[in-house]
C-alpha positions in Angstrom: 0.0 0.0 0.0 1.7 3.2 -1.2 0.7 6.3 0.7 1.8 9.9 0.4 1.5 11.6 3.8 1.9 15.4 4.1 3.2 17.1 7.3 -0.5 17.9 8.0 -1.3 14.2 7.8 1.4 13.4 10.3 0.1 16.1 12.6 -3.5 14.8 12.2 -2.3 11.3 13.1 -0.7 12.7 16.3 -3.7 14.9 17.2 -6.3 12.1 16.6 -4.4 9.8 19.0 -4.0 12.7 21.5 -7.7 13.2 21.6 -8.4 9.5 22.0 -5.9 9.5 24.9 -8.3 11.6 26.9 -11.3 9.4 25.9 -9.6 6.1 26.7 -11.3 5.3 30.0 -10.5 1.7 30.6 -7.5 1.7 28.4 -6.5 2.4 24.8 -8.3 -0.6 23.6 -11.6 1.0 24.3 -10.9 3.6 21.6 -10.1 1.0 18.9 -13.4 1.5 17.0 -12.6 5.2 16.5 -9.0 4.3 15.5 -10.5 2.0 12.9 -12.9 4.7 11.7 -10.0 7.1 11.3 -7.2 4.9 10.0 -9.2 2.5 7.8 -12.5 4.0 6.8 -11.7 7.7 6.7 -8.0 7.9 5.8 -7.4 4.5 4.1 -3.9 4.4 5.8 -4.5 0.8 7.0 -6.5 -2.1 5.6 -9.0 -4.0 7.8 -6.6 -6.9 7.8 -3.5 -4.9 9.0 -5.6 -3.1 11.6 -6.8 -6.4 13.1 -3.3 -7.9 12.9 -1.9 -5.0 14.9 -4.4 -5.6 17.7 -4.0 -9.4 17.6 -0.2 -9.2 17.6 -0.1 -6.7 20.5 -2.6 -8.7 22.6 -0.8 -11.9 22.1 2.6 -10.5 23.0 3.8 -9.9 26.6 3.8 -6.3 27.8 1.3 -3.5 27.9 -1.8 -3.7 25.7 -1.2 -0.2 24.4 1.5 -1.6 22.1 -1.1 -2.1 19.4 -1.1 1.7 19.0 2.7 1.6 18.2 2.1 -1.2 15.7 -0.6 0.9 14.0 1.7 3.9 13.8 4.5 1.7 12.5 2.3 0.2 9.8 1.1 3.7 8.7 4.7 4.9 8.4 5.9 1.9 6.6 3.0 2.1 4.2 3.8 5.8 3.6 7.4 4.8 2.8 6.4 2.2 0.2 6.5 -1.0 2.3 9.3 -2.8 4.1 11.1 -3.6 0.9 11.5 0.1 0.1 14.4 0.2 2.5 15.6 2.6 5.2 13.2 5.4 4.2 10.2 3.2 5.0 11.8 2.1 8.3 12.3 5.7 9.4 8.8 6.6 8.5 7.6 3.6 10.4 9.5 4.8 13.5 8.0 8.3 13.0 4.5 6.9 12.8 5.2 4.7 15.9 6.5 7.7 17.8 3.6 10.0 16.9 0.9 7.5 17.8 2.5 6.5 21.1 3.2 10.1 22.1 -0.4 11.0 21.1 -2.0 8.2 23.1 0.3 8.5 26.2 1.2 12.1 26.6 -2.2 13.9 27.3 -3.5 11.3 29.7 -0.2 11.0 31.5 0.1 14.8 31.9 -3.5 15.0 33.1 -2.9 12.2 35.6 0.3 13.8 36.9 -1.3 17.2 37.2 -4.5 15.9 38.9 -2.4 13.8 41.3 -0.1 16.7 42.1 -3.1 19.1 42.6 -4.9 16.5 44.9 -1.7 16.1 46.9 -1.2 19.8 47.4 -4.9 20.3 48.2 -5.3 17.1 50.3 -6.7 19.0 53.2 -9.7 20.3 51.2 -12.9 18.7 52.2 -13.8 18.1 48.6 -10.5 16.2 47.9 -10.9 14.1 51.1 -14.6 13.4 50.2 -13.6 12.3 46.7 -10.9 10.0 48.0 -13.2 8.6 50.7 -15.9 8.0 48.0 -13.4 6.3 45.6 -12.0 3.9 48.2 -15.0 1.6 48.4 -15.4 1.7 44.7 -11.9 0.6 44.1 -12.1 -2.1 46.8 -15.4 -3.3 45.3 -13.9 -3.6 41.9 -10.9 -5.5 43.2 -13.2 -7.9 45.2 -15.4 -8.4 42.2 -12.3 -9.2 40.0 -11.1 -11.7 42.6 -14.6 -13.2 42.8 -14.8 -13.6 39.0 -11.3 -15.2 39.0 -12.2 -17.6 41.8 -15.5 -18.6 40.2 -13.5 -20.9 37.9 -12.4 -22.9 40.9 -15.6 -23.6 42.9 -15.0 -27.3 43.4 -12.9 -27.3 46.6 -12.3 -31.0 46.4 -10.7 -30.7 43.0 -9.1 -27.3 43.4 -7.9 -27.5 47.0 -4.3 -26.9 46.0 -5.1 -23.6 44.4 -7.0 -22.4 47.5 -4.2 -23.5 49.7 -1.6 -21.6 47.7 -3.9 -18.6 47.7 -4.2 -18.7 51.5 -0.5 -19.2 52.1 0.4 -16.4 49.7 -2.1 -14.1 51.4 -0.6 -14.9 54.9 3.0 -14.5 53.6 2.1 -11.1 52.0 0.4 -9.9 55.2 2.9 -11.2 57.7 6.3 -10.6 55.9 8.0 -8.1 53.8 8.4 -10.4 50.8 7.3 -8.5 47.7 4.1 -9.6 46.1 5.8 -10.2 42.7 7.9 -13.0 44.3 4.7 -14.7 45.4 3.1 -14.3 41.9 6.3 -15.8 40.4 6.2 -18.7 42.8 2.5 -19.4 41.9 3.4 -19.2 38.2 6.3 -21.7 38.7 4.0 -24.1 40.6 1.4 -23.8 37.9 4.0 -24.3 35.1 5.3 -27.4 36.9 1.8 -28.9 36.9 1.6 -28.9 40.7 -1.6 -26.9 40.8 
């Protein structure tokens, strides 16, 4: 797919992802339909197949889910350079597309989060800030409990899944009673699972 992108097109790519950054409540993946509308339907910078491939590849790879945005930017840039076989020019445009989309999707929401957190810390004595934090605490705890409940629902048969429940109880006690970092406990559980002991 050969594209000819003007400086305005590159700016539009950045700005579109910057706007989506502020709309991505629940993560960047929630804005994928609008990314499809912009990149595939409106601009024809990606095909349906390449768009879906970017998401599938990023979701199957380890790391943050937002990497699909980098893949889309890379693909737009490489397409603008004439494809991977076009050489270094296409690679540089791929890197430019990746940088613009990632900066667009990450920068606005990161700055907003940083500024809001800094403001809330400076104004922590305001009754409105304290009330907001107090109101958010049960919501966050409720969401965590509901996530745990959903994950445990797959292991309701105690007679069959007693090992999993035992490891969960031991890990909880170790976490509460020692200074061992939670990631070590998660790693231990992963090793037990990979070894087939759970």
